C-alpha positions, -999 to +999 in steps of 0.1 A: +177+062-051+154+049-024+147+071+006+151+046+035+137+060+068+145+035+095+115+046+115+092+035+087+073+003+093+087-028+077+065-057+065+070-095+063+038-103+044+015-085+020-013-090+046+008-069+071+009-041+045-029-042+039-035-044+077-013-013+082-033+006+055-066-005+071-054+008+104-046+041+089-081+043+074-097+033+108-077+061+125-084+085+096-046+091+096-034+097+060-003+113+074+008+081+091+002+062+058+022+086+036+050+090+062+055+052+057+061+057+019+095+064+003+078+086-022+046+101-007+020+114-032+019+151-039-007+173-022-033+169-050-034+131-048-031+126-010-068+131-002-080+112-033-059+082-028-067+079+009-104+084+003-103+056-023-085+032+001-109+038+029-139+034+005-126+000-006-123-011+030-159-002+036-173-017+004-153-050+001-122-048+023-087-039+013-075-075+020-101-090-003-093-066-032-056-061-030-047-097-019-070-110-047-095-129-025-067-146-006-045-156-036-016-133-025-001-146+008+037-139+005+062-117-012+082-134-039+116-146-027+138-134-055+127-098-063+133-064-048+100-048-059+064-060-057+031-044-066-004-048-052-034-034-070-039-027-107-058-014-136-094-023-127-125-010-110-123-032-079-089-016-070-102+018-082-070+018-103-048+021-072-013+007-071+007-001-039+043-003-048+066-021-023+104-023-022+127-048-004+156-031+013+182-052+032+157-080+037+127-059+047+097-048+027+086-012+028+059+009+011+075+027-018+045+047-031+008+046-036-005+059-068-034+058-092-033+053-129-056+074-150 
């Protein structure tokens, strides 16, 4: 079951998601980022994931990496789940899972594959 917190930010485009994450990095506010997730990472992963996201923003930018150099511009119309990131060195093996709930997109979880 999805934990839907109505105070969580909702997104209309993948760029809005990445902009939100970028803002959290700029503010050094991991709590804000993880409060926006349905399933925040456990204590062990919180610092590691946030550090990787912020490092990507410094090295290449989150938008360039997670939106595949501008190739991802919209959420698919007929799905309830969408993923950004993946299994490669550019993304540092980070995954950003999103869920559509009642017509709005939310962060579900941020995780790293090993």
